[in-house]
C-alpha positions in Angstrom: -13.3 1.7 -14.2 -15.1 3.1 -11.1 -17.9 5.3 -12.3 -19.1 8.6 -10.7 -22.6 9.2 -9.6 -24.8 7.3 -7.1 -23.2 4.0 -6.4 -24.5 0.8 -4.7 -21.7 -1.7 -4.2 -22.3 -5.4 -4.0 -22.2 -6.4 -0.3 -22.3 -9.4 1.9 -25.2 -10.0 4.1 -25.3 -7.3 6.8 -22.3 -5.4 5.6 -22.4 -1.7 6.3 -19.1 -0.6 4.8 -17.6 -2.0 1.6 -14.3 -1.4 -0.1 -14.7 -2.0 -3.8 -11.4 -3.0 -5.4 -10.9 -2.3 -9.1 -8.4 -5.0 -10.1 -8.5 -3.9 -13.7 -7.2 -0.4 -12.6 -4.4 -2.1 -10.5 -3.4 -4.1 -13.5 -3.5 -1.1 -15.8 -1.3 0.8 -13.3 1.2 -2.0 -13.2 1.3 -2.0 -17.0 1.8 1.7 -17.0 4.7 1.4 -14.6 6.2 -1.4 -16.7 6.2 0.9 -19.7 7.9 3.6 -17.7 10.5 1.2 -16.3 11.6 -0.4 -19.5 15.1 -1.3 -18.2 13.7 -4.2 -16.1 10.8 -5.9 -14.4 8.3 -4.2 -12.1 7.5 -5.9 -8.8 4.3 -5.5 -6.8 4.7 -4.6 -3.2 1.7 -6.3 -1.5 2.6 -5.7 2.1 0.0 -4.5 4.6 -2.7 -6.5 2.8 -1.9 -4.8 -0.5 -2.0 -1.4 1.2 -5.3 -2.2 2.7 -7.1 -3.3 -0.5 -6.8 -7.0 0.1 -3.7 -9.0 -1.0 -5.8 -12.1 -1.8 -7.7 -10.0 -4.4 -4.8 -8.1 -5.8 -1.8 -10.5 -6.0 -3.6 -13.2 -8.2 -4.9 -10.5 -10.6 -1.4 -9.1 -11.0 0.1 -12.6 -11.3 -2.5 -13.5 -14.1 -1.5 -10.3 -15.9 2.2 -11.3 -15.9 3.7 -9.9 -12.7 6.4 -12.3 -11.5 7.9 -10.4 -8.6 6.1 -9.7 -5.3 7.2 -8.3 -1.9 5.6 -8.4 1.5 6.9 -7.0 4.8 6.4 -10.1 7.0 6.9 -13.8 6.6 3.3 -14.5 7.6 2.1 -12.3 4.7 4.2 -14.2 2.3 3.1 -17.6 3.6 -0.5 -16.7 3.1 0.1 -15.5 -0.5 2.4 -18.3 -1.7 -0.4 -20.6 -2.9 -2.0 -17.8 -4.8 1.0 -16.8 -6.9 2.7 -20.1 -7.8 6.1 -19.8 -9.5 6.5 -16.1 -8.8 9.4 -14.6 -6.8 8.1 -13.8 -3.4 10.3 -11.8 -1.0 10.0 -10.5 2.5 11.4 -7.0 3.1 11.9 -7.4 6.9 14.1 -10.4 6.3 14.8 -13.2 8.8 14.2 -11.2 11.9 16.6 -10.1 14.7 17.4 -13.6 15.8 17.0 -15.9 12.9 15.4 -19.1 14.3 15.8 -22.4 12.5 12.1 -22.8 12.0 11.9 -19.3 10.4 14.7 -20.2 8.0 13.0 -23.5 7.2 9.8 -21.7 6.4 11.6 -19.5 3.9 13.3 -22.5 2.3 10.3 -24.9 2.3 7.9 -22.3 0.8 10.3 -20.8 -1.8 10.3 -17.4 -0.2 13.3 -15.1 -0.4 14.4 -13.0 2.5 15.6 -9.4 2.0 18.7 -9.4 4.3 20.3 -6.3 5.6 22.4 -7.4 8.6 25.6 -9.5 8.8 24.1 -11.7 11.5 21.3 -12.7 9.1 23.8 -13.4 6.3 25.7 -15.6 8.6 22.7 -17.5 9.8 21.4 -18.0 6.2 24.8 -19.0 4.9 25.1 -21.6 7.7 21.7 -23.0 6.7 22.7 -23.2 3.1 25.9 -25.1 4.1 23.9 -27.6 6.2 21.4 -28.2 3.4 24.1 -28.5 0.8 22.4 -26.0 -1.6 22.7 -22.3 -2.4 19.8 -20.4 -0.9 18.5 -17.2 -2.6 18.5 -13.8 -0.9 18.1 -10.2 -1.8 20.8 -8.0 -0.1 19.6 -4.6 1.2 22.1 -1.8 1.4 21.2 1.4 3.3 22.1 4.5 1.4 20.4 7.1 3.6 17.1 5.8 5.0 18.7 4.6 8.2 16.1 1.9 8.8 17.0 -1.5 7.4 20.0 -2.5 5.3 23.7 -2.9 5.6 25.3 0.3 6.9 28.7 1.5 5.8 30.6 -0.4 8.5 28.9 -3.7 7.7 29.4 -3.2 4.0 33.1 -2.8 4.7 33.2 -6.0 6.7 31.3 -7.9 4.0 33.7 -6.7 1.3 36.6 -7.9 3.4 34.9 -11.3 3.9 33.4 -12.3 0.5 33.2 -15.9 1.6 30.1 -15.0 3.7 28.1 -14.8 0.5 29.5 -17.8 -1.3 26.9 -20.4 -0.1 24.1 -18.0 -1.1 22.5 -17.1 -4.4 22.5 -13.3 -4.6 19.3 -12.5 -6.6 19.3 -8.7 -6.3 21.0 -5.9 -4.4 18.5 -3.2 -3.4 18.2 0.0 -1.6 15.3 2.3 -0.7 14.9 5.9 -1.8 14.2 8.5 0.9 12.5 11.3 -1.0 11.7 10.0 -4.5 8.3 11.8 -4.6 10.2 15.1 -4.7 12.1 15.0 -8.0 14.4 17.9 -7.1 15.5 16.6 -3.7 19.3 16.2 -3.8 19.0 13.1 -1.7 17.9 11.2 -4.8 21.1 11.7 -6.7 23.2 11.2 -3.5 21.5 7.8 -2.8 21.9 6.7 -6.4 25.6 7.5 -6.2 26.0 5.7 -2.9 24.1 2.7 -4.3 26.3 2.5 -7.4 29.4 2.6 -5.2 28.0 -0.1 -2.8 27.2 -2.4 -5.7 30.8 -2.0 -7.0 32.0 -3.5 -3.8 29.8 -6.5 -3.9 29.6 -9.6 -6.2 27.9 -8.8 -9.5 24.1 -9.1 -9.2 21.0 -7.5 -10.6 20.0 -4.3 -9.0 16.7 -2.9 -7.6 16.6 0.8 -7.0 13.3 2.6 -7.8 10.1 2.5 -5.7 6.8 3.8 -7.1 7.9 7.5 -7.2 11.4 6.4 -8.2 10.1 5.1 -11.5 9.1 8.7 -12.4 12.6 10.0 -11.7 13.7 9.0 -15.2 16.3 6.7 -16.8 19.0 7.4 -14.3 17.0 5.5 -11.7 16.2 2.6 -13.9 17.4 -0.8 -12.7 16.8 -4.5 -13.1 13.8 -4.5 -10.8 11.5 -1.6 -9.6 9.5 -2.2 -6.5 6.1 -0.5 -6.7 3.4 -0.3 -4.1 1.5 2.9 -3.7 1.2 3.7 -7.4 -0.3 0.3 -8.1 -3.2 1.2 -5.8 -3.8 4.7 -7.3 -1.9 6.8 -4.8 -0.2 9.7 -6.6 3.5 8.9 -7.0 4.3 12.5 -8.1 2.4 14.7 -5.6 4.6 17.7 -6.1 4.7 17.7 -9.9 3.0 20.4 -11.9 0.4 21.1 -12.9 -1.4 20.8 -9.6 0.0 17.4 -8.7 -2.2 15.6 -11.2 -2.2 11.8 -10.5 -1.0 9.7 -13.5 -2.4 6.5 -11.9 -5.9 5.2 -11.9 -7.9 5.2 -8.7 -8.2 1.5 -7.6 -10.7 1.5 -4.8 -13.9 3.0 -3.5 -15.0 3.0 0.2 -18.7 3.2 0.7 -20.7 3.2 3.9 -24.4 2.5 4.3 -26.9 4.8 5.9 -28.3 2.9 8.9 -30.8 5.5 10.2 -32.0 9.0 9.4 -33.4 11.3 12.1 -34.6 14.9 12.2 -33.2 17.1 15.0 -34.2 20.6 16.0 -31.9 23.7 15.8 -29.5 23.7 18.6 -29.6 19.9 19.1 -26.2 18.2 19.7 -25.1 15.2 17.6 -22.6 12.6 18.8 -20.3 12.3 21.8 -19.6 15.4 23.9 -21.9 17.6 21.8 -19.0 18.9 19.8 -21.5 19.7 17.0 -24.9 21.3 17.2 -27.4 21.9 14.5 -27.6 25.5 13.3 -31.0 24.8 11.8 -33.6 21.9 11.9 -31.5 19.2 10.3 -31.6 15.6 9.0 -28.8 13.5 10.3 -27.8 10.2 8.6 -25.8 7.7 10.6 -23.3 5.6 8.6 -22.2 2.1 9.6 -18.5 2.8 9.9 -16.3 4.1 12.7 -12.8 4.2 14.0 -12.9 0.5 14.8 -13.0 0.1 11.0 -10.1 2.4 10.5 -12.2 5.5 9.6 -10.2 8.0 11.4 -11.4 9.6 14.7 -9.6 12.7 13.7 -12.1 13.3 10.9 -14.5 14.6 13.5 -16.0 17.8 12.1 -13.8 17.5 8.9 -14.3 16.1 5.5 -17.2 15.0 3.4 -19.0 12.0 2.1 -20.6 12.1 -1.4 -24.0 11.1 -2.6 -24.9 11.3 -6.2 -21.7 13.4 -6.8 -22.7 15.9 -4.2 -20.8 16.6 -1.0 -22.4 15.7 2.3 -20.6 17.2 5.4 -19.5 14.9 8.2 -20.7 16.2 11.5 -20.0 15.3 15.2 -17.5 12.9 16.4 -16.5 9.7 14.7 -17.4 6.9 17.1 -16.3 3.3 17.3 -18.8 1.9 14.9 -20.7 4.9 13.5 -20.2 8.2 11.7 -22.8 10.9 11.3 -23.4 13.4 8.5 -25.8 16.3 7.7 -28.1 15.4 4.9 -30.5 18.4 5.3 -29.7 19.5 1.8 -30.0 16.0 0.4 -33.6 14.9 0.6 -32.9 11.9 -1.6 -30.7 10.2 1.0 -32.4 7.6 3.2 -31.8 4.4 5.1 -30.1 1.8 3.0 -28.3 4.3 0.7 -24.6 4.2 0.3 -22.3 7.3 0.6 -18.8 7.5 -0.9 -16.1 8.1 1.7 -13.1 7.3 -0.6 -13.5 7.4 -4.3 -13.5 9.6 -7.4 -14.7 12.6 -5.3 -12.7 11.9 -2.2 -9.3 10.3 -3.1 -7.0 9.2 -0.4 -4.8 12.3 -0.9 -7.7 14.6 -0.1 -8.5 12.8 3.1 -4.8 12.7 4.1 -4.6 16.4 3.6 -7.5 17.0 5.9 -5.8 14.9 8.5 -2.2 16.1 8.0 -1.1 12.6 7.3 -0.1 10.3 4.4 -2.6 8.6 1.9 -0.7 5.4 2.8 -2.1 5.7 6.3 -5.6 6.3 5.1 -5.7 3.1 3.0 -3.6 0.7 5.2 -5.6 1.7 8.3 -8.9 0.4 6.9 -9.9 -2.5 9.2 -11.0 -6.1 8.6 -14.7 -5.4 9.3 -14.9 -3.6 6.0 -15.9 -6.1 3.3 -13.4 -6.1 0.4 -15.0 -7.0 -2.9 -13.8 -6.9 -6.5 -15.5 -4.5 -8.9 -17.9 -6.7 -10.9 -16.5 -5.7 -14.3 -12.8 -5.8 -13.3 -11.9 -9.1 -14.8 -13.7 -8.3 -18.0 -11.8 -5.1 -18.3 -8.4 -6.9 -18.2 
């Protein structure tokens, strides 16, 4: 568990920003989701470097805990993870690509990675490869029920139903769809998509089904299936943001972003701080410069917004966020000095709060964190499992 109060993360030599990853919290979230989705397994979606937390840290911890189904968005992500999760199902949501090249198909086959296929052209190319190899190749079939991004549309589903031989060389592991508005339990789209999915599955060869995402798990038994695909909730993002009372998050926070104070200076009243003098001190002030900026994924749009936290106390961010640095006003915090660490994401500043300040999604807040930020496991995470 990530504790409140003053916090000094472990850090590599010279690191000025650290994302501490609580793998025990992620495993606990997965187990919670498994208990809520008793009808079938719960997969871990580890795309986008496990939503910014570090897939190489997250996936092995979940695998050790018993998770046996993983999803990425891209083939390259899956290839990097394959050695870390031996024996687990590993699937690529973006499938074979717009023009399935033989070397791409070979990578899927040779590394035991399953494509999620949502176009007839991909089915045709994969079936042809299976015929050439003389073996059935596994796939997950994606049916679009309202998202209008990936997946077989109504016309392609009609064609596939009329030509069932297209799937005969293939091993249909799951049929899946993706919910549009599962975080809003009363949105009528949820029931409509469920009905469309049931109707689509009835037109396909019998196969296990995958319906719920993170928020879908909380929609109740009607949205249960053979495999839920959970991402955001694993990492502590609230899967029920509109639920009463007050959108309380049922998941455990799984990360903490801390930035180090590089320098402290005193400026007189009226002095500007940062580019274009967008902020001026209203009184003699102490300004701390943190070693994190928009090149690290700390949003430029936070200029003049938001807070950092020191010893559980808010510290206002002031001036513009620059490429490598962010400034804050520590006038009322005499205990802050060079070398101290301030919390930017954590118990007092969850991703949802930052997203609200920016008018964006907490997904963007986490996945935008850049590679210069050191990602380290919380020291007691393994013991807590």
